[in-house]
N, C-alpha and C positions, 0 to 999 in steps of 0.2 A: 301612520304611512300604513299602506294595505298589508294587511295580514304580518305586520311587524317586520316585513324583509324590506331591507334598503331598496332591492331592486322591484318590490311588489307593485309598483303601480300599473302596470301592464297586464295583472291578473286578477280575476275575480273570485277564484276560489282558492284556498288555503292549499299549501304543500301537502300531500299525505303524509301521515308521520312516519311510517316506514321508508318512501322514498326520501324524506329529510334525512333519516338517520344514514341510511345507505350513501346518498351523495356528500353527506358532510366530511370534511377532511380535517376538522379542528382537532381532532383527536391525536394526530400526528403532525400537522403543520404549525402546531402552537408555539413549537420549538423554534420558530421562525421569527418570533414576537420582536426580538431586538433588532433583526435585520430591518424588520417591517415599518418600526417607529424610526430608526435611523434615516431610513429611504422618505419618509413621510416628512420628518423634518425638513431634510434637503429639497423636498417638492415645495413645501410651503413657503420657505425662504425665498424659492425661486419665482414663486407666484407673486409673492409680494415686491420682490426687486423687478418684476416684468409690469407689476401694476394692474396684474389679472385679480387680485383680491387685496381688500386694503390692509395696511400695514398694522392696524390694529387686531385684526382678524388674524396675521399673522403671530403677533404676539399670544393672541389665547389659544391660537393651536400648539404654539411651541410650548407653554407651559402647560397645556392640557395634556400633550403627549407625554411630556415628563412626569406627570401626576400618574398616568395611566402605566408607564414603564415602572414606577415604583409599586403601584399595586401588583403587577405581576409579578416582581422580583421578591416582592415581600409575601406572596402567598394569598391575597386577599381579593384577587380577581377571579371572576367566576365565568369562565368558558362556556358560552352556550351554543349548543348544536343548532340550535334554531338558527343560528346566524352564518351558519355554514365553515366559516373558516378565520383563521387568525386576521385576516384582513378585515373583515366585515365586524368582527368581534371588538377590535381597537376601535373602528371608525365608529360604532353605533356608541360605544363606552365614551368616547370623546365627545361627541353629539351631546350625550346626556349631561356631560359636565360643562359645556362651555356653550351650547345651545347652536342658535345659527351659523356661528363662525366654522364649528365642527363640520356641518355641512357643504363647505365650501373648498374642504381640504381636497376631495377629489376630483375637482376641476382640473381639466387637461390632463387626465389618465385614466388608465381603465384596470381593471383587477389582472387582465392579462400580461400588461407591461409590469404591473406591480409585482405579480409573481414572479415574472422573470427576473426582475431586479434583487427580489428577497432571496432567491436560491443562488443567486451568483454570488450576492453579498455572503452568504452563510458558506458556501464551498469554498469560497475564496479564503476565509478563516481558517475554515478546518484544513485545507490544504497545507497553508502555513503549519498547522500544528503536526500533521501527519509528517510532515518534512523534519520536523524537530524531533518525532518517535526515531524516525529512519536515522538519523545524525546519533542518537543515544545507542541504537542497536549497533551501528558501525562502530561507536566507541566502545562499547562492550567486547566485541569481536577483536578489534586492535588490540584493547589491553589484555586479550588471552593469547592473541599472537605472540605477542612481546614477552609475557611472562612464560611461555611455552614453547621458546624459539628454537631448541635444541632436541623437541621431541619429535621422533619419526615414527612415521606411521605408515600401513601399508595403502597405496592408492590404488581403486578399484575400476575396472571396466566390467561390465556386465555381472556386476557385483563378486567377481573373482579377482583375486589379487593381482594386480597388474605390475606397477612398479613402487618401490618405495619413496615417499614425499615426507616433507616436514608437516606436520600437523597445522603449524602456521599458515603455510602454503592453503593446505585444505580450508581454514577459516578465511584467508584472503580471496578466495573465490566467491564466498558470499558477500565480503565487503563489496566485490565488484559488481554483482547482482544487485544489491541495495542502492549503490551507487547510480547505476542506471534507473531504478525506480525512484530514486530522488530526481534525477534527471527528467523522468517522465512526468512527473507530478509537478516541477518547476516549468515543464513548458505545457501542460495542460493548463497551469494557470494564467499563462498568457492568454488563453482563449476564454476563460473563465471572468478576467477581469477586462470587461467590455461593458458599458452602460446600455440598456434596452430601453429605461425607462422615456418615455417621450413616443413611443410607437403608438400608444394608444392600444384601442380593441384589437386595430389592425392596420390602420391607413394612417397613423399619425393623428394630428389635433389640429382645429381650426385657432386654437389660442397662441399667441407668440410667445410660446416657451422658450428657454434658454437652455437648452441640453448639455451642453459644454459648462456653462456654471453648476449643475447639479452633478456632472460627472467631476469638477475639480473639489466639490465637497465631499463627494464619497470616494475620492483617491482611484477613481477610473482615468485611466492615460486616454483613454479613447471612447466613441459612442458607436454604437452601431448603426449600419448605413441602409438597412431596409426594413420597413416597418413590419411587413409580412412575416421576415425571416425573424426578426426581433423577438415575437411572441411565439412564434414556433417552433423556434429553435433550442433543441436539448441536445446537440452535438457534445456541449463542453461537459454536461453530466454523463455521457456515453463513455467519453474519452477517459472522464474519471474512473469511471468504473472499470474500464478494460485497463486502465493501469493499475488500478487497485486488484484486479484478476490475475495480472501478471506477478505483482507484490505477493500477494498469498500463494502463488504457485511458489514462488522462491521460499516463503516460510514453510510451505508444505513439504518441500524439497529438504528443508534443512530439520525440521519436524521427522521426517522418516529417518533419517541417519542419526539424529539422537536417540530415537526408540530403538534403533539397532545396537547404536554403540553402549546403549545402558542395557544392553541384555547380558545375561551370565556367560553366552556364548561368545560377545565379544569384550565387553567389560574394559570398553574405553574410555568411557567417562561416566561421572555419578552425578545425577540432577540433585540440587539441593532438595530437602524434605517437604519446604514449602511449596514446590511444584509439583508433588507426588500425592499419591493417594496409596491406601492399603486395599487388602481384600477383606470381604466381610466372612471368608471362609478360610481363607488360607494365610496364617499369620506371617509367611516369610516374606509375602508379596510387597515389592514399592513398584507401583505402576506409573508411567511417564504420562500421566493424564493431561497435562497442559500442552505438549506436542501433540499427543493423539487429538485433542480438542480443536486445536489450531489447525491441523491437519484435516479435521471434518467441516471446519468453518469456510476453508476454503471452496468447497462446492457450493455452499449459501452465496459466496460473492459471486461465483461464476452464475448461478442462478437469477441472482440481481441484473447482472449484465443481460443475460439473455431476456429477463422480464422485459426491461427497458425496451431493448432493440424491437422486440415483438410489437409493444405498445406503440412504437414509432412509425412501423415499417408500412404502414398503407394508411397514413393521415392525411387528407389533404389540408392545403393551406386555407385558414392560419391555424387559430387556436380551437381545439377540440375538448371535451371534457375528459377523453381518456388520458390526455396528459396529466391530470390530478394524480394517476398512478406513477408518476416519476417520482415523488417524495419517498415514499417509503422504502423502495430498494435502495434509494441514494443514503436516506437516514442510515438504514441498517448497514450498509457496506461502510458508511463513515465510521459507525460505531465498533463494527468488526474489525476493521483495519487498525484503528487506534487500539484498542484494547490488545489486540494480537501483536501488535509492535511494543508496547509497553512493556506486557509481561515476558516478549522473549528478550527484550534487554535486560530486564531483571535476571532472568533466569540464566542468560549465557554469562552475565557476570559473575553469578554464583555457582557456574558449573567446575566441577573437580574434574582434574584429568589423570588417568591412570597412565600414566608414562611407560610403566615395565609391560603392560599388555600390549599397548601399542607398538613399543620396539620389538618384543617377542614377535608379533604378528607380523611387522614389516618384513622380517628375514624369512617367513613361509611362502610356499607356494612359488619356489623358484623365480621370487620377484626382481632377481638380478639378471635374468637370461638374457634380456636386452642388452644389458651393458656387455655380456659376453660376445654376444654377436656384434657388436660396436668395436670391440677389441680386436676381433678376427679381421674386421674390415679395416682397420688400423695396419695391421699386419700384410695387407694386400688383397685379402680374399674378397671377391663381390657379395654384397650384402646379401642377396638371394643363397648363394653358396653357405654364407656364414649362418643364416638363418635356419638350414638345413642341418648343419653340423651339431649346432646346440639345440635343436628340435630332437635330434637323436641322443645328444647327452641327457637331455630331459627325460627322454622315455626310458634310458638305462637308470637314471636316479629313481623313476617311480617301480620300476621293474626289481630294483634290488631295495626298495624303501629307505633311500638315504636323500639326505638334502645335497644341493649343489656345490654348497660349501664343503662338503665332505669327500668331494672326489678328489684322488691323488693325481698327481703330474703325468703319472704313466696313464691313469684312466681317461684325463682331458686328452692326452696324445692319441688315442683310440678313434677321436671323433676329429682331429685335425693336426697334423704336425705343426701347425703355427702356435700351438700352444707352448708357453714357457714358463717359468718361476714366478713372473710377473702378473700372470693370470688371478694369483691369490688376494694381491692388493685392488682388484677390480671388483671383485664378486662380493665386495663388504657391503652393506646397507649405507655405511656411511660415505662410501667411496661412490655409490651411485648415486646419492642425493647430491654430493658436492659436485660430480662430473658434469651436472645439468646447470651449467653458469651462463645461461641467456637470458635476455631480458623476457621476463614473465615464467622464468624456470623455479624449479624448487631449491637451487642453492642457497645457502643460508645468507651469502651476502646478497644476493638478488631480493630475496624475502624481505631482508631488512630495509634493502633499498624500497620496495613496494610501501612497506609501513610508515616509513618516513615519507614517502609520496602523499599516501592518504593523510596522514596527520599534516601536511601542508596542504590538503584540499586539492591535488591534482588529480 
């Protein structure tokens, strides 16, 4: 064949060596080998079933593809940049092994719909794996929430102490985030899980192919309905990158809190030594490198999303070579998300909790002031008046360098005659937490209910 290219018949001069290297994708798309062979097996069987190629050729193709798969998995397959991509590498090796029959495999398809199929098959498998990693992380969070159900910590707004909450309640906030991430991945899966093969280069094919039969073999519940869109659509990849960006944002928020919580100023948690490093100069240091790195990798995933959006933003129908740039951002995001989720699940599982430090901090910063305002409302005072009275009480405490729990009844009554002895049962951290007995609240029984709901998959 002309100049050793499977498509070389049209050309009279060889491809420039640098252009060949610049345009080749084999260095990164070779990870699609399993999906490429799987799709080719289904396509070959369909061609034989439809009488488009002889059955004896199908048998040779099937055995030849299995041999190629074995070579790749055993590490004896030499990938060639000259053959550009994984599709051409496999097809060329197949033809070398089985002769003319191998050249018939590409009947009724194009590399355009072939690569669209491979990416969908690959991403479909990876979403299943990412979903499993999300479930592992949620399980680690639920286990920690159960073990530390009675640990109280300060809840924050503006990173200022706001109201006391259960540590388990805080962890369950991340459970909710990761459950939404799982839902987004599962929803994305539906749009990934559509067969594009049969679209040809852009207009379909003149051969009497059976797309539904191929879909059945490859476990696709449906086929694409427009050949132009089939080969030029990367919405499913963009949707995955968007869902991954949100997921990484959640991991980054959690990373930030773990970094803060493990400082000597907070001392809320201690990360296992296996997830930290030391300093080359300061012997006392224990640096939370894993959450810091995950926080940093979040920007990498955001960049991948923007990269593919930019690639796709001005492409005319149908396929364009620009779209070769879809794979590296996609592959990098998959690797980053899987690695981040796995390491987080392990790190959270081994995390040690300093309940004493949390409890001490929970009572600081006038964290039960809102409970005092609610107390006055129940005594008949309008909330705005109650808010003002408690604000003055807090200002008095600040001026006299005392905590809200140190005020005497006489001092309370300086700010409102509605205060009586029962105020002292309201201003404890435990009373504050227990009083928030509403769906989604931080009261112990509500948190237990939510843990149980999550265990039941609700």
